[in-house]
DRENPANU-841957 format. One record per residue (C-alpha): x negated, y negated, z; residue in one letter; residue number from 1. Coordinates in Angstrom, 3 decimals, m for minus. Each point is the difference from the previous one (the first is absolute). Example, Ala and Ser with C-alpha at 12.3 -4.5 7.8 and 13.67 -1.06 7.14 Angstrom:
DRENPANU-841957
       px       py       pz r   k
  m12.300    4.500    7.800 a   1
   m1.370   m3.440   m0.660 s   2
end
This chain:
DRENPANU-841957
       px       py       pz r   k
  m86.314 m131.390  120.405 m   1
    1.243    3.593    0.247 t   2
    2.146    0.609    3.097 s   3
   m0.624    2.905    2.367 v   4
    3.156    1.731   m1.203 t   5
   m1.018   m0.398   m3.638 e   6
   m3.507    1.267    0.753 a   7
    1.458    3.057    1.747 l   8
    2.323    0.741   m2.917 q   9
   m2.921   m0.355   m2.394 l  10
   m2.101    2.338    2.148 a  11
    2.740    2.625   m0.076 i  12
    0.343   m0.342   m3.777 q  13
   m3.758    0.427   m0.498 h  14
    0.022    2.955    2.375 h  15
    2.842    1.719   m1.843 q  16
   m1.894   m0.535   m3.265 a  17
   m3.098    1.593    1.600 n  18
   m1.963   m3.263   m0.369 c  19
   m1.683    0.508    3.356 l  20
   m2.522   m2.870   m0.103 d  21
    2.707   m2.554   m0.752 q  22
    2.313    1.544    2.595 a  23
   m2.708   m0.169    2.660 e  24
   m0.706   m3.647   m0.818 q  25
    3.681   m0.937    0.348 c  26
    0.460    1.980    3.227 y  27
   m3.022   m1.791    1.475 r  28
    1.465   m3.330   m1.091 q  29
    3.175    0.810    1.940 v  30
   m1.913    1.090    3.109 l  31
   m2.137   m3.143   m0.078 a  32
    3.219   m1.986    0.499 e  33
    1.928    2.514    2.121 q  34
   m2.308    2.533    1.722 p  35
    3.002    1.791    1.542 d  36
    1.861    0.621   m3.277 r  37
    0.687    3.744    0.273 l  38
    0.761    0.557   m3.697 e  39
   m3.414   m1.406   m0.920 a  40
   m1.807    2.003    2.691 l  41
    1.699    3.193   m1.139 h  42
   m0.572   m0.728   m3.688 g  43
   m3.659   m0.858    0.482 l  44
   m0.521    3.135    2.096 s  45
    1.368    2.127   m2.851 i  46
   m2.314   m1.757   m2.476 v  47
   m2.892    0.674    2.380 a  48
    0.892    3.700    0.095 q  49
    0.282    0.138   m3.774 q  50
   m3.492   m1.482   m0.318 t  51
   m1.551    2.250    2.652 g  52
   m0.252   m2.655    2.743 q  53
    1.556    2.178    2.686 f  54
   m1.542   m1.748    3.011 h  55
    1.258   m3.364   m1.232 y  56
    3.443    1.505   m0.651 a  57
    0.113    1.188    3.612 e  58
   m1.014   m3.443    1.265 e  59
    2.852   m1.575   m1.954 l  60
    2.592    2.420    1.390 l  61
   m1.233   m0.506    3.554 k  62
    0.174   m3.756   m0.539 a  63
    3.612    0.453   m1.100 a  64
    0.695    1.921    3.225 l  65
   m1.545   m2.807    2.043 d  66
    2.559   m2.355   m1.528 f  67
    2.908    2.459    0.131 q  68
   m0.708    3.066    2.191 p  69
    3.488    1.447   m0.507 n  70
   m0.261    0.345   m3.780 s  71
    0.942    3.578   m0.888 v  72
   m1.327   m0.457   m3.532 k  73
   m3.418   m1.119    1.222 t  74
   m0.367    2.946    2.398 w  75
    1.082    2.344   m2.795 f  76
   m2.464   m1.541   m2.466 d  77
   m2.789    0.248    2.567 l  78
    0.843    3.653    0.576 g  79
   m0.077    0.644   m3.740 n  80
   m3.377   m1.731   m0.269 l  81
   m1.403    2.228    2.756 h  82
    1.568    3.054   m1.625 l  83
   m1.651   m0.788   m3.356 s  84
   m3.365   m0.121    1.792 q  85
    0.605    3.303    1.838 s  86
    0.117   m1.852    3.340 r  87
    2.876    2.177    1.097 f  88
    0.100   m0.758    3.736 a  89
    0.157   m3.743   m0.674 e  90
    2.666    0.586   m2.646 a  91
    2.092    1.949    2.531 v  92
   m0.311   m2.843    2.503 e  93
    1.114   m2.605   m2.560 s  94
    2.970    2.122   m1.102 y  95
    1.102    0.436    3.625 h  96
   m0.089   m3.784    0.436 h  97
    2.244   m0.355   m3.062 a  98
    2.449    2.666    1.198 l  99
    0.201   m1.593    3.438 a 100
    1.290   m3.120   m1.731 l 101
    2.294    1.779   m2.480 q 102
    0.473    3.713    0.742 p 103
    1.958    1.145   m3.061 n 104
   m2.302   m0.688   m2.957 l 105
   m0.472    3.071   m2.190 v 106
   m3.304   m1.013   m1.718 p 107
   m1.668   m0.515    3.373 i 108
    1.013    3.442    1.282 y 109
   m1.215    1.537   m3.250 n 110
   m3.404   m1.697    0.133 n 111
   m0.334    0.631    3.737 l 112
    0.623    3.676   m0.647 g 113
   m2.706    0.050   m2.664 y 114
   m2.522   m1.671    2.336 a 115
    0.802    2.497    2.763 l 116
   m0.320    2.859   m2.484 q 117
   m3.517   m1.137   m0.886 q 118
   m0.811    0.187    3.719 m 119
    1.312    3.607    0.126 d 120
    2.899   m1.042    2.220 q 121
    2.376    2.165   m2.007 w 122
    3.019    0.152    2.278 e 123
    0.061   m3.771    0.430 k 124
   m0.454   m0.472   m3.754 a 125
    2.874    2.362   m0.821 i 126
    2.196   m1.772    2.548 a 127
   m0.707   m3.331   m1.758 c 128
    0.877    1.418   m3.415 y 129
    3.204    1.503    1.358 q 130
    0.904   m3.317    1.643 k 131
   m0.533   m1.752   m3.342 a 132
    2.263    2.550   m1.701 l 133
    2.645   m0.368    2.708 d 134
    0.062   m3.719   m0.759 l 135
   m0.219    0.462   m3.788 q 136
    0.750    3.582   m1.099 p 137
   m1.028   m0.645   m3.613 k 138
   m3.429   m1.475    0.774 c 139
   m2.149    1.978   m2.443 a 140
   m3.303   m1.151    1.526 e 141
    0.926    1.200    3.476 a 142
    1.387    3.249   m1.392 e 143
   m3.223    0.651   m1.906 a 144
   m2.138   m0.787    3.024 n 145
    2.106    2.307    2.158 l 146
   m0.429    2.790   m2.531 g 147
   m3.738   m0.625   m0.193 n 148
   m0.309    0.161    3.775 a 149
    1.949    3.257    0.157 l 150
   m2.158    1.413   m2.810 f 151
   m3.179   m0.851    1.893 a 152
    1.364    2.066    2.878 q 153
    0.944    2.903   m2.261 g 154
    3.729   m0.465    0.545 k 155
    1.244   m0.185   m3.615 l 156
    1.387    2.808   m2.135 s 157
   m1.145    0.431   m3.608 s 158
    3.146   m1.693   m1.330 d 159
   m0.419   m2.869    2.464 e 160
   m3.601   m0.466   m1.137 q 161
    1.174   m0.281   m3.597 t 162
    2.662   m2.535    0.981 y 163
   m2.380   m2.187    1.984 y 164
   m2.646    0.238   m2.727 a 165
    2.519   m1.382   m2.494 q 166
    0.977   m2.741    2.439 l 167
   m3.632   m1.025    0.555 n 168
   m0.599    0.015   m3.737 h 169
    3.042   m2.201   m0.614 k 170
   m1.134   m2.481    2.654 l 171
   m3.485    0.019   m1.525 g 172
    1.454   m0.971   m3.362 e 173
    1.960   m2.826    1.629 i 174
   m3.082   m1.363    1.769 r 175
   m2.093    0.353   m3.155 e 176
    2.530   m2.044   m1.996 r 177
   m0.153   m2.617    2.758 a 178
   m3.799   m0.175   m0.344 g 179
   m0.640    1.495    3.451 d 180
   m2.614    2.518   m1.119 l 181
   m1.274    0.868    3.469 k 182
    3.422    1.112    1.230 t 183
    0.764    1.691   m3.322 a 184
   m3.221    1.978    0.324 e 185
    0.981    1.152    3.493 a 186
    3.413    1.181   m1.201 y 187
   m1.458    1.836   m3.010 y 188
   m2.640    1.674    2.152 r 189
    2.676    1.145    2.421 q 190
    2.161    1.300   m2.853 a 191
   m2.986    1.984   m1.246 r 192
   m0.569    1.521    3.442 e 193
    3.639    1.005    0.293 l 194
    0.151    1.512   m3.517 a 195
   m3.577    0.759   m1.116 p 196
    1.098    1.780   m3.199 e 197
    2.002   m2.935   m1.383 e 198
   m2.302   m1.420   m2.682 g 199
    1.793   m3.319   m0.535 q 200
   m0.883   m1.111    3.527 y 201
   m3.690    0.295   m0.902 y 202
    0.499   m1.920   m3.241 i 203
    1.658   m2.932    1.756 n 204
   m2.699    0.008    2.660 l 205
   m2.589   m0.063   m2.782 g 206
    1.616   m3.131   m1.441 k 207
   m0.331   m1.684    3.400 i 208
   m3.707    0.854    0.213 y 209
   m0.402   m1.235   m3.572 q 210
    1.532   m3.369    0.909 q 211
   m2.312   m0.143    3.016 q 212
   m2.987    0.674   m2.323 k 213
   m0.807    3.180    1.950 d 214
   m0.604    2.018   m3.149 f 215
   m1.689    3.012    1.605 s 216
    3.021    0.561    2.238 q 217
    2.327   m0.625   m2.927 a 218
   m1.769    2.639   m2.100 i 219
    0.178    2.558    2.806 a 220
    3.745   m0.343    0.591 v 221
    0.819   m0.335   m3.706 y 222
   m1.765    3.326   m0.616 r 223
    1.896    1.698    2.812 e 224
    3.291   m1.390   m1.233 g 225
   m0.650    1.001   m3.603 l 226
   m0.929    3.537    1.013 k 227
    3.317    0.347    1.786 r 228
    2.041   m1.580   m2.779 l 229
   m1.705    1.664   m2.958 n 230
   m1.240    3.616    0.278 p 231
   m1.683   m0.231   m3.433 r 232
   m2.071   m2.915    1.280 y 233
   m0.916    1.950    3.138 a 234
   m1.229    2.930   m2.113 e 235
   m2.078   m2.226   m2.288 a 236
   m1.807   m1.977    2.707 v 237
   m0.682    3.125    2.074 a 238
   m2.195    1.537   m2.712 t 239
   m1.587   m3.196   m1.357 y 240
   m3.759   m0.515   m0.033 q 241
   m1.185   m3.558   m0.576 s 242
   m2.529   m0.618   m2.798 p 243
   m3.486   m1.099    0.960 e 244
    0.066   m3.000   m2.338 t 245
    2.647   m2.582   m0.805 i 246
    1.685    0.855   m3.337 p 247
   m0.765   m2.503   m2.775 v 248
    2.552   m0.936   m2.653 t 249
   m0.727    1.875   m3.236 p 250
   m0.491   m2.132   m3.127 p 251
    3.164   m0.973   m1.867 v 252
    0.051   m1.553   m3.477 t 253
    2.965   m2.094   m1.075 f 254
    0.991   m0.702   m3.570 g 255
    2.684   m2.464   m1.052 e 256
    3.621    0.321   m0.994 v 257
    1.772   m2.902   m1.701 t 258
    3.468   m0.900    1.204 v 259
    1.437   m3.125   m1.568 g 260
   m2.920   m2.349   m0.610 a 261
   m2.137    1.136    2.933 y 262
   m2.370    2.858    0.751 q 263
    0.319    2.030    3.186 f 264
   m2.285    2.692    1.482 p 265
    0.887    3.474   m1.217 t 266
    0.517    2.739    2.551 i 267
   m1.739    3.146   m1.322 p 268
    1.875    3.274   m0.339 l 269
   m0.267    2.507    2.833 v 270
   m3.157    2.077   m0.152 a 271
    0.590    3.748   m0.273 n 272
    3.767   m0.338   m0.460 p 273
    0.369    3.783   m0.084 e 274
   m0.833    0.189    3.709 k 275
    2.784   m0.350    2.596 p 276
    1.029   m3.578    0.705 r 277
    1.792   m1.421    3.035 p 278
    3.265   m1.864   m0.358 f 279
   m1.370   m3.012    1.903 w 280
   m3.211   m2.001   m0.020 s 281
   m0.120   m2.598    2.766 v 282
   m2.658   m2.677   m0.570 i 283
   m0.993   m2.116    3.024 i 284
   m2.449   m2.807   m0.922 p 285
   m1.986   m1.408    2.941 v 286
   m2.574   m2.692    0.584 y 287
   m1.265   m0.902    3.497 n 288
    3.432   m0.480    1.611 r 289
    0.919    2.676    2.563 i 290
    2.736   m1.679    2.056 d 291
    2.850    2.037   m1.489 y 292
   m1.856    2.751   m1.860 l 293
    0.702    2.788    2.495 l 294
    3.736   m0.668   m0.104 e 295
   m0.026    0.058   m3.806 a 296
   m1.918    3.283   m0.078 l 297
    2.179    1.600    2.670 a 298
    3.180   m0.969   m1.850 s 299
   m1.207    2.015   m3.014 v 300
   m1.637    2.882    1.884 l 301
    3.250    0.567    1.867 m 302
    1.618    0.829   m3.355 q 303
   m2.870    1.973   m1.570 w 304
    1.173    3.502   m0.921 q 305
   m3.215    1.502   m1.308 g 306
   m2.462   m0.738   m2.793 e 307
    2.243    1.726   m2.523 e 308
    2.605   m2.736    0.615 e 309
   m2.083   m3.087    0.765 m 310
   m3.524   m1.339   m0.225 e 311
   m1.025   m3.075    2.006 i 312
   m2.889   m2.157   m1.217 l 313
   m1.484   m2.824    2.067 v 314
   m1.974   m2.370   m2.223 m 315
   m2.507   m2.022    2.046 d 316
   m1.015   m3.022   m2.057 n 317
   m3.487   m0.319    1.494 g 318
    1.001   m0.970    3.548 s 319
   m2.819   m1.640    1.952 t 320
    0.188    2.908    2.433 t 321
    1.276    3.126   m1.762 p 322
    3.433    1.040    1.230 l 323
   m0.748    3.692   m0.509 f 324
   m0.255    0.815    3.701 e 325
    3.381   m1.524    0.848 m 326
    1.739    1.553   m3.006 v 327
   m1.650    3.362    0.575 n 328
    0.833    0.025    3.707 s 329
    3.719    0.043   m0.743 i 330
    0.144    1.431   m3.526 g 331
   m2.976    2.334   m0.321 g 332
    1.130    3.159   m1.770 g 333
    2.823   m1.801   m1.790 v 334
   m1.246   m3.366   m1.285 i 335
   m2.626   m0.432   m2.720 r 336
   m2.097   m3.076    0.766 y 337
   m2.048   m1.813   m2.649 y 338
   m2.243   m3.003    0.531 r 339
   m1.008   m2.373   m2.773 n 340
   m3.710   m0.926    0.223 p 341
    1.073   m3.651   m0.218 e 342
    3.192   m2.043   m0.037 n 343
    1.433    0.395   m3.493 l 344
    2.977   m2.287    0.538 g 345
    3.364    0.913    1.431 v 346
    1.658    0.734   m3.363 i 347
   m2.806    2.181   m1.333 t 348
    0.035    1.956    3.256 n 349
    3.718    0.666   m0.491 h 350
   m0.572    1.153   m3.565 n 351
   m2.880    2.307    0.952 i 352
    2.196    1.719    2.567 g 353
    2.726    0.491   m2.603 i 354
   m2.558    1.301   m2.518 a 355
   m1.275    2.590    2.511 l 356
    3.499    1.192    0.863 s 357
    1.461    3.299   m1.177 r 358
    3.565   m0.348    1.247 g 359
    2.993   m0.222   m2.291 r 360
    1.303   m3.004    1.935 w 361
   m2.275   m2.623    1.536 i 362
    0.626   m2.100    3.077 h 363
   m2.316   m2.901    0.857 v 364
    0.212   m0.882    3.691 l 365
   m1.966   m2.903    1.431 h 366
   m1.723    0.430    3.335 d 367
    2.283   m2.504    1.755 d 368
    3.281    1.510   m1.227 d 369
    1.671    3.312    0.823 c 370
    2.709    2.409   m1.066 v 371
    2.837    1.344    2.114 l 372
    1.027    3.656    0.456 p 373
    1.710    1.391   m3.083 g 374
   m1.730   m2.295   m2.500 f 375
   m1.659    2.785   m1.979 y 376
    2.548    2.791    0.471 s 377
    2.983   m2.100   m1.031 r 378
   m1.758   m1.461   m3.014 l 379
   m1.310    3.393   m1.087 q 380
    3.452    1.540    0.183 q 381
    1.331   m2.698   m2.335 s 382
   m2.995   m0.206   m2.332 l 383
   m0.242    3.730   m0.653 e 384
    3.408   m0.202   m1.673 a 385
   m0.200   m3.490   m1.539 c 386
   m0.051   m0.694   m3.778 p 387
   m3.347   m0.276   m1.794 d 388
    0.780   m3.676   m0.657 s 389
   m0.674   m0.735    3.680 i 390
   m3.558   m1.286    0.293 g 391
    0.193   m1.742    3.380 v 392
    2.043    0.389    3.173 a 393
    0.432   m2.135    3.069 c 394
    1.756    0.171    3.344 t 395
    1.535   m2.528    2.304 g 396
   m2.583   m1.678    2.224 f 397
   m0.283   m2.568    2.758 e 398
   m2.432   m2.745    0.902 y 399
   m1.661    0.412    3.400 i 400
   m2.265   m2.294    1.994 n 401
   m3.397    0.583    1.584 e 402
    1.594    1.856    2.919 d 403
    2.135    2.205   m2.215 g 404
    3.249   m1.837    0.722 k 405
    2.490   m0.257   m2.862 t 406
    0.197   m3.438   m1.616 i 407
    2.584    0.719   m2.682 q 408
    0.973    2.609   m2.598 p 409
   m1.726   m0.155   m3.377 g 410
    1.721   m1.832   m2.823 e 411
    0.670    3.149   m2.022 v 412
    2.229    1.294    2.813 v 413
    2.542   m2.777   m0.516 s 414
    0.030    0.670   m3.750 l 415
    0.492    3.768   m0.025 y 416
    1.238    0.801    3.510 g 417
    0.996    3.674    0.235 e 418
   m0.230    0.616   m3.755 h 419
   m2.052    3.068   m0.923 r 420
   m1.136    0.344   m3.586 g 421
   m1.243   m2.065   m2.933 i 422
   m0.424   m3.695    0.843 m 423
    2.212   m1.609   m2.624 h 424
   m0.904   m3.575   m1.072 s 425
   m3.246    0.327    1.958 w 426
   m2.139   m1.822   m2.575 l 427
    2.244   m3.069    0.209 s 428
   m0.687   m0.092    3.754 h 429
   m3.660    0.978    0.288 i 430
   m0.883   m2.119   m3.029 g 431
    0.970   m3.108    1.965 v 432
   m1.689    0.701    3.344 c 433
   m1.479    2.803    2.087 g 434
    2.788    1.831    1.809 l 435
   m1.859    3.133    1.053 v 436
   m3.372    0.616    1.656 t 437
   m2.748    2.514   m0.718 i 438
    0.619    2.262    3.040 p 439
    3.593    0.565   m1.154 a 440
   m0.971    0.944   m3.570 m 441
   m1.232    3.263   m1.566 v 442
   m1.078    0.408   m3.622 v 443
   m0.082    3.010   m2.293 r 444
   m3.641    0.549   m0.931 r 445
    0.848    0.099   m3.699 t 446
    1.391   m3.536    0.353 t 447
   m3.440   m1.223    1.058 y 448
   m1.594    2.032   m2.797 e 449
    2.290   m1.561   m2.605 r 450
    0.249   m3.615    1.221 l 451
   m3.240   m0.505    1.918 g 452
   m0.951   m0.783    3.559 g 453
   m0.032   m3.204    2.037 y 454
   m1.173   m3.121   m1.847 y 455
   m3.333   m1.220    1.473 p 456
    0.516   m3.535   m1.331 e 457
    2.895   m0.577    2.419 l 458
   m1.187    1.288    3.394 p 459
    2.332   m2.334    1.909 e 460
    3.160    1.353   m1.621 i 461
   m0.949    3.180   m1.857 a 462
    2.900    1.847    1.620 d 463
    2.705   m2.221   m1.547 w 464
   m1.638    0.158   m3.428 e 465
   m0.173    3.800   m0.020 i 466
    3.580    0.256    1.288 f 467
    1.134   m2.048   m3.014 k 468
   m2.149    1.954   m2.437 r 469
    1.387    3.325    1.167 f 470
    3.589   m1.294    0.084 a 471
   m0.335   m1.190   m3.599 a 472
   m0.776    3.512   m1.271 f 473
    1.586    2.554    2.343 c 474
    2.914    0.530    2.355 d 475
   m0.295   m0.343    3.779 w 476
    1.672    2.203    2.598 w 477
    1.329   m1.394    3.272 y 478
    0.095    2.087    3.173 e 479
    2.189   m1.705    2.635 p 480
   m0.935   m0.424    3.636 g 481
   m2.826   m1.820    1.774 i 482
   m2.935    2.365   m0.561 l 483
   m3.032   m2.327   m0.182 a 484
   m1.373   m3.016    1.870 c 485
   m1.906   m2.988   m1.358 y 486
   m1.909   m1.899    2.670 r 487
   m0.193   m3.792    0.113 e 488
   m3.023   m1.212    1.972 h 489
   m2.726   m2.630    0.090 t 490
   m2.641    2.257   m1.562 q 491
    1.872    0.337   m3.291 r 492
   m1.433   m2.124   m2.792 m 493
    3.372   m1.304   m1.221 s 494
    0.268   m3.069    2.313 p 495
   m3.560   m1.106   m0.792 e 496
    0.591    0.503   m3.709 n 497
    3.111   m2.175    0.243 m 498
   m1.831   m2.744    1.925 r 499
   m2.816   m0.118   m2.550 s 500
    2.234   m0.038   m3.058 g 501
   m1.261    3.403   m1.212 k 502
    3.388    1.644    0.430 m 503
    1.843   m2.635   m2.046 a 504
   m2.574    0.396   m2.758 r 505
    0.290    3.803    0.124 a 506
    3.806   m0.190   m0.185 i 507
   m0.221   m2.221   m3.076 r 508
   m2.426    2.382   m1.694 r 509
    2.100    3.057    0.904 a 510
    2.973   m1.650   m1.711 i 511
   m2.116   m0.715   m3.082 e 512
   m1.284    3.593   m0.105 v 513
    3.410    1.642    0.310 s 514
    1.476   m2.356   m2.598 e 515
   m2.044    1.893   m2.605 t 516
    1.441    3.431    0.778 y 517
    3.547   m0.630    1.204 l 518
    2.630    1.337   m2.445 p 519
    0.674   m2.593   m2.688 a 520
    3.728   m0.133    0.749 e 521
   m0.630   m0.926    3.666 h 522
   m3.337   m1.811   m0.169 r 523
    1.190   m3.610   m0.176 i 524
    2.667    0.354    2.672 e 525
   m2.156    1.893    2.521 i 526
   m2.999   m2.281   m0.506 t 527
    2.105   m3.141    0.462 a 528
    1.544    1.379    3.187 k 529
   m3.435    1.015    1.284 a 530
   m1.387   m3.493   m0.576 r 531
    3.001   m1.622    1.671 h 532
   m0.029    2.315    3.019 h 533
   m3.747   m0.097    0.588 n 534
   m0.193   m3.763   m0.427 f 535
    2.292   m0.329    3.007 h 536
   m1.800    2.817    1.849 y 537
   m3.384   m1.725   m0.356 c 538
    1.415   m3.479    0.627 l 539
    1.556    1.150    3.274 s 540
   m3.457    1.127    1.129 r 541
   m2.034   m2.904   m1.342 a 542
    0.070   m1.694    3.403 s 543
   m1.901    2.911    1.622 l 544
   m3.475   m1.279   m0.945 p 545
    1.044   m3.512    1.044 l 546
    0.966    1.256    3.466 k 547
   m3.406    1.687    0.180 a 548
   m1.687   m3.325   m0.802 g 549
   m0.877    1.013   m3.564 n 550
    1.274   m2.862   m2.141 l 551
   m1.977    1.149   m3.031 t 552
    1.518    3.471    0.305 g 553
    3.490   m1.506    0.055 a 554
   m0.750   m1.904   m3.205 l 555
   m1.285    3.189   m1.649 h 556
    3.210    1.803    0.937 v 557
    2.061   m2.820   m1.527 l 558
   m2.060    0.054   m3.187 q 559
    0.461    3.744   m0.427 e 560
    3.665   m0.231    0.963 t 561
    0.613   m2.514   m2.787 l 562
   m1.800    2.293   m2.435 k 563
    2.515    2.705    0.897 i 564
    2.904   m2.299   m0.890 d 565
   m0.384   m3.548   m1.304 s 566
    3.551   m0.417   m1.261 s 567
    1.757   m3.334    0.710 p 568
    2.099    1.662    2.696 q 569
   m3.095    1.471    1.667 a 570
   m1.757   m3.393    0.007 v 571
    3.115   m1.616    1.492 a 572
    0.045    2.664    2.725 n 573
   m3.661   m0.694    0.727 l 574
    0.614   m3.733    0.421 f 575
    2.955    0.687    2.295 a 576
   m2.130    2.409    2.047 w 577
   m2.736   m2.622    0.406 l 578
    2.392   m2.367    1.818 t 579
   m0.258    2.031    3.241 q 580
   m1.635   m1.900    2.872 d 581
   m2.500    2.766    0.737 e 582
   m1.344   m0.278   m3.550 l 583
   m1.025   m3.664    0.325 a 584
   m3.764    0.787   m0.196 p 585
    0.600    1.917   m3.220 l 586
    2.054   m2.852   m1.511 r 587
   m2.673   m2.515    0.936 e 588
   m2.735    2.129   m1.566 e 589
    1.970    0.386   m3.234 i 590
    0.604   m3.781   m0.155 v 591
   m3.667   m0.670    0.743 s 592
   m1.083    2.275   m2.823 r 593
    2.448   m1.640   m2.391 l 594
   m1.396   m3.430    0.866 f 595
   m3.529    1.238   m0.621 s 596
    0.792    1.085   m3.561 l 597
   m1.483   m2.327   m2.649 p 598
    2.647   m2.113   m1.726 v 599
   m0.640   m1.401   m3.455 n 600
    0.914   m3.670   m0.337 s 601
    2.817   m0.743   m2.433 v 602
end
C-alpha cells in the first residue's frame, strides 16, 4: 500500500507535470489519512484554483489555518487568492496577518501594495513598494509597481515612462514564459499605457489574447501594433474597402513534369510576365484551424514593405466556416484571400497558391508557424546578389511549443551554424532525413516551374520529398540566425500519422521516389543511409500506437519499418528492440500470429 509520504510525492510530481486530475486524487488520498497535512492542503488548494474551484480553494486554506494559524505561507496564499478574485480588502487583511508573523517578506509588501493600489489608497501602496525595495533593492516587480503607481498619479517624466514601460514589458515576457498569462497580460497592458506608441507591446499582448482564444481582442491589438511598427501597413489598411463577396479561387490547371521516374504537378509560368512583379510571394494555406493564424499573419505583415516588394496570399481550402472575416480584419488592404469551393487536399492547395503567385521568390508559411523580424530583408539582401545556380534558400529556425516557448534549435543550425552562402554537401544531408522545415525555406519561382510542385501522392511527407528533389538539381543558400519558428502541437497530423503507420509508409515511398532522381554517383550511398536512418527513426516511434492502445497500428508501423530496411542488421535491431518490457503485448501478438500461420506437415 502506498504510504502517505509516497502519495504526497506522487501528487507533487503529477502537479508539476500539470496532470491535475491525478494530482488531486493523490492529494485527497493524503488528506484522507492526515487531514492536517499542510503540504497537501496547500497543493490541493492550488489545483482547485487552477480548475476554477475558488470557493473550495479558500475552504482548504482556511482549514490549513485552523490546524496551524501562524503559517505565514497560508496567510500569504489566502491573500493571493483574494487578490486574484479582486477581493482587495480581504487580501489586505490576509497580508497584514502574514506580516504580523514575519515583517520582512518582500513579496508580501509588493502584493499588499498592489491590493491597496486597487483600492485607491495610493500613499499606502507606494509606502509598501518602497518598503519592499528597501528590503530588496533589485526587486523588479516592486519597482515596476512603484513606477505604475507614480504614473497613475502623473508623477513620471517622459524618460521615466519609457523606462517603466520596458520594465513592465520585460516582466510580462517572464510571466508569459512561465505560463502565467493573466499576470503577463497585466504587465503588457501597463507597458502599453506607459508607452502607447511602442508597437511591440501590442503584438505581445495580441499573442496573450490569442492564447486565451479571445480573437476579437487579439485582432484589435495586433492591428494597432502593426500600424505603429509598419507605416506601409497603416497606409494600406486605412484606405481599404472590403469586397461584398468572399473571393473564390480562380481555376488552375496543372500539367505534369517528369523527374526521375515520377510525374509531379507543373507550376505554370507567370501570367503577364511583362508587368511588374514583387520580389516575394508569401503563400499561407489554411483550413479551419485559427489558433495561431493571427500570429502567423502578423509576423509577415510586420515585414511587408508594399505590394511592389511582397504579395501575401491566404489560400483557404474550403474551411467549414470561411476564414475571410478573420484574415480580412487584420490583413485587409494587404492580403489577397482565396477560398476553394471545396477541400482539394492539402498538397493541391499548396500548389494552387504557388501557381497563382507572381513573386520571384516564394515562401510557404503554414498557419501555425511564424517568421521572426529580419526574415525577408536578410534573405532578400543575400538572394539579390546570389548566383543563378541557387534555386532554394533557408534560414536557421527553432521548434516552439503550443505556447510559443522554444523547444530546441532546428537541425540545420547545428550543421551550418554561422555559415552564410551555398550549403555544401547539402544533398548528402537532406537526402537522408529532413533537416529543415517549410517556414524556414524559400524557393525561386523558376525552380518550381522547372522541377514541379509538391507531390500529392505523399501528403504526409511531401516537404521532405520536394527538399530532396530541389537539392538534387540546384544549389541551396543558407542564411544564418534563427529567423523562423516551426510549432509542435497536438493539432499537427504528424503524431497521428506515426501512430497509424502512414508516416512510416510515406517515408519508405519518399525514399523510393528520390532514388530515381538522385545523381547516379551518390544514389546508392544516400539511399542506403536514408533507409538505415529512417528504419531507426520509425522503430523508435513504433511504441507510440501501443501506448495509445492501438496494437494493430503498432504492427502496421513495424511492417512499414521493415519495408524501409530489411537487412540482417535491421532485423537484428528489431528483435533486440522487442525485448523491452513495455513491448510485451506486441511480442505476444507477433508470437500469436506466428502460431496461427498454417504449417505444412513434413
